[in-house]
VMD Tcl script that draws the C-alpha trace (Angstrom):
set ca {
  {-166.71 -75.17 -58.58}
  {-163.31 -76.88 -58.57}
  {-162.63 -79.09 -61.57}
  {-159.00 -80.01 -60.94}
  {-159.74 -83.23 -59.08}
  {-159.00 -86.54 -60.75}
  {-161.78 -89.00 -61.54}
  {-160.96 -92.62 -62.25}
  {-162.52 -94.82 -64.91}
  {-165.72 -96.62 -63.94}
  {-167.12 -99.61 -65.80}
  {-170.41 -101.50 -66.06}
  {-169.32 -105.06 -65.32}
  {-172.72 -106.73 -65.66}
  {-176.35 -106.04 -66.54}
  {-179.67 -107.78 -65.97}
  {-183.33 -107.05 -66.54}
  {-186.73 -108.68 -66.74}
  {-188.95 -108.67 -69.84}
  {-191.59 -105.94 -69.78}
  {-195.07 -107.13 -68.82}
  {-197.92 -106.83 -66.35}
  {-196.67 -109.45 -63.86}
  {-199.97 -109.49 -62.01}
  {-198.79 -112.09 -59.49}
  {-195.17 -110.97 -59.13}
  {-194.17 -108.27 -56.65}
  {-191.88 -105.35 -57.36}
  {-189.51 -106.88 -54.83}
  {-189.33 -110.15 -56.76}
  {-188.97 -108.40 -60.12}
  {-186.06 -106.42 -58.70}
  {-184.48 -109.58 -57.32}
  {-184.71 -111.32 -60.69}
  {-182.92 -108.45 -62.42}
  {-180.29 -108.25 -59.69}
  {-179.55 -111.97 -59.85}
  {-179.23 -111.72 -63.63}
  {-176.80 -108.81 -63.33}
  {-174.75 -110.66 -60.72}
  {-174.56 -113.72 -62.96}
  {-173.45 -111.54 -65.87}
  {-170.75 -109.83 -63.81}
  {-169.67 -112.88 -61.82}
  {-170.16 -111.08 -58.50}
  {-172.54 -111.15 -55.55}
  {-173.58 -109.01 -52.62}
  {-170.30 -109.81 -50.87}
  {-168.56 -107.79 -53.59}
  {-170.97 -104.84 -53.47}
  {-170.25 -101.87 -51.21}
  {-173.36 -99.76 -51.83}
  {-176.71 -99.82 -53.62}
  {-178.48 -97.07 -55.56}
  {-182.16 -97.90 -56.07}
  {-184.37 -95.90 -58.45}
  {-188.16 -96.13 -58.07}
  {-191.09 -93.73 -58.27}
  {-194.43 -95.35 -57.57}
  {-194.01 -98.01 -54.88}
  {-195.34 -95.62 -52.25}
  {-198.51 -94.82 -54.20}
  {-199.05 -98.33 -55.55}
  {-198.18 -100.49 -52.55}
  {-197.66 -98.17 -49.58}
  {-193.92 -98.84 -49.55}
  {-192.34 -95.49 -48.83}
  {-188.94 -94.50 -47.46}
  {-186.98 -97.79 -47.66}
  {-187.85 -99.24 -51.05}
  {-184.35 -100.40 -51.92}
  {-183.69 -101.75 -48.44}
  {-186.72 -104.03 -48.63}
  {-185.28 -105.62 -51.77}
  {-181.71 -106.06 -50.58}
  {-182.80 -107.30 -47.14}
  {-185.08 -109.92 -48.71}
  {-182.13 -111.11 -50.79}
  {-179.91 -111.48 -47.72}
  {-177.61 -108.59 -48.55}
  {-176.99 -107.59 -44.94}
  {-176.22 -104.04 -43.84}
  {-175.38 -102.44 -47.17}
  {-175.83 -98.67 -47.51}
  {-178.77 -98.00 -49.82}
  {-179.55 -94.70 -51.52}
  {-183.15 -94.47 -52.73}
  {-183.62 -92.25 -55.79}
  {-186.93 -90.75 -56.94}
  {-187.03 -88.38 -59.89}
  {-189.94 -89.31 -62.17}
  {-188.91 -91.03 -65.41}
  {-185.25 -90.21 -64.75}
  {-185.07 -92.16 -61.48}
  {-183.14 -95.10 -62.91}
  {-180.80 -92.85 -64.88}
  {-180.18 -90.71 -61.80}
  {-179.43 -93.81 -59.74}
  {-176.96 -94.88 -62.42}
  {-175.30 -91.46 -62.39}
  {-174.94 -91.53 -58.61}
  {-173.47 -95.03 -58.77}
  {-171.00 -93.94 -61.44}
  {-170.05 -90.85 -59.42}
  {-169.43 -92.93 -56.30}
  {-167.08 -95.28 -58.16}
  {-165.38 -92.68 -60.36}
  {-164.82 -90.46 -57.34}
  {-163.20 -93.25 -55.37}
  {-165.83 -93.60 -52.64}
  {-166.58 -97.22 -53.60}
  {-165.06 -99.82 -55.89}
  {-168.21 -101.82 -56.68}
  {-171.83 -100.69 -56.46}
  {-175.20 -102.09 -57.50}
  {-177.60 -99.83 -59.39}
  {-181.26 -100.81 -59.74}
  {-184.12 -99.17 -61.60}
  {-187.44 -100.88 -60.86}
  {-191.08 -100.03 -61.41}
  {-194.42 -101.82 -61.35}
  {-197.42 -99.67 -62.23}
  {-199.97 -102.32 -63.13}
  {-202.92 -102.68 -60.78}
  {-206.49 -103.86 -61.22}
  {-207.36 -100.61 -59.45}
  {-206.89 -98.35 -62.46}
  {-207.41 -95.19 -60.44}
  {-204.37 -96.10 -58.35}
  {-202.27 -96.63 -61.47}
  {-203.40 -93.39 -63.09}
  {-203.01 -91.34 -59.91}
  {-199.40 -92.50 -59.62}
  {-198.61 -90.27 -62.59}
  {-199.98 -87.13 -60.93}
  {-196.85 -86.83 -58.81}
  {-194.88 -86.26 -62.00}
  {-196.45 -82.83 -62.39}
  {-196.36 -79.70 -60.24}
  {-199.52 -79.98 -58.14}
  {-199.68 -76.20 -57.82}
  {-200.27 -75.92 -61.54}
  {-202.37 -78.96 -62.33}
  {-205.14 -78.24 -64.82}
  {-206.63 -81.66 -65.37}
  {-209.49 -82.41 -67.67}
  {-212.49 -84.32 -66.37}
  {-211.38 -87.82 -65.38}
  {-207.64 -87.28 -65.81}
  {-205.81 -89.15 -63.08}
  {-209.01 -91.02 -62.22}
  {-210.17 -92.91 -65.31}
  {-207.10 -92.33 -67.47}
  {-203.50 -91.22 -67.22}
  {-203.23 -87.42 -66.97}
  {-200.48 -87.53 -69.58}
  {-202.93 -88.82 -72.20}
  {-204.58 -85.39 -72.25}
  {-201.22 -83.75 -72.90}
  {-200.34 -86.19 -75.67}
  {-203.74 -85.68 -77.29}
  {-203.32 -81.89 -77.25}
  {-199.89 -82.14 -78.85}
  {-201.21 -84.56 -81.48}
  {-204.11 -82.21 -82.24}
  {-201.69 -79.30 -82.59}
  {-199.43 -81.23 -84.96}
  {-202.33 -82.46 -87.08}
  {-204.36 -79.28 -87.32}
  {-201.80 -76.49 -87.08}
  {-198.47 -77.95 -88.18}
  {-199.60 -80.06 -91.13}
  {-198.56 -83.46 -89.82}
  {-200.59 -86.38 -91.18}
  {-202.13 -89.49 -89.66}
  {-199.86 -91.48 -91.96}
  {-196.81 -89.92 -90.29}
  {-198.08 -90.95 -86.85}
  {-198.68 -94.45 -88.19}
  {-195.11 -94.66 -89.45}
  {-193.76 -93.81 -86.00}
  {-195.98 -96.43 -84.39}
  {-194.98 -99.00 -87.00}
  {-191.30 -98.34 -86.33}
  {-191.86 -98.87 -82.60}
  {-193.73 -102.14 -83.21}
  {-190.96 -103.33 -85.54}
  {-188.35 -102.62 -82.89}
  {-190.43 -104.46 -80.30}
  {-190.74 -107.50 -82.54}
  {-186.94 -107.79 -82.50}
  {-186.54 -107.31 -78.75}
  {-187.04 -110.39 -76.53}
  {-187.63 -108.10 -73.53}
  {-190.39 -106.03 -75.18}
  {-193.98 -106.30 -73.95}
  {-195.45 -106.12 -77.46}
  {-193.57 -108.15 -80.03}
  {-195.86 -108.03 -83.06}
  {-194.71 -106.04 -86.09}
  {-197.42 -103.88 -87.66}
  {-197.37 -101.96 -90.93}
  {-198.54 -98.34 -91.12}
  {-201.54 -99.57 -93.12}
  {-202.51 -102.06 -90.40}
  {-202.23 -99.35 -87.77}
  {-204.39 -96.91 -89.73}
  {-207.03 -99.60 -90.24}
  {-207.16 -100.58 -86.57}
}
mol new
graphics top color blue
foreach p $ca { graphics top sphere $p radius 0.5 }
foreach p [lrange $ca 0 end-1] q [lrange $ca 1 end] { graphics top cylinder $p $q radius 0.2 }
display resetview
């Protein structure tokens, strides 16, 4: 691979996001639009300044039947016109991959200004739909799901439980140590206006819950 080419500096000129939450009556399209408008306001730009869009999303196809043109549905609804859109799907790394592609396009000189979006809405009153959305994040040829995994609960819960059991019973980790990690996460959330759960909890409160 040649590495003698010159890359130019690329900068993030604005950011925007929505607070985390269920948003039962707000579509993924509208959530995306809110974040985009916020980023545009922060950067002082608009779609007229953008030359391409990189849109990261995983579950819209499973959750809402929106396959193939997820990013285009958002930009079209916002009146963006005929912008080139690259849709990126790579499990939990989808947003980060979209960002990397956007950076590469600017640093490599293909575009001067791009919009990068990472958007996801997994909440549904149909819990089976929500849980089944996670199955695509595992190799289906090697799935070994416990009873109910992907139907009545997230399949990842089984994995987390097995790891927790291993750490507790074979590696000597304590329940108090788990509680400290959870307490730290709750404390961080209490300080973050975008967090879904903003109540600080002590390790003692967590152990007593």
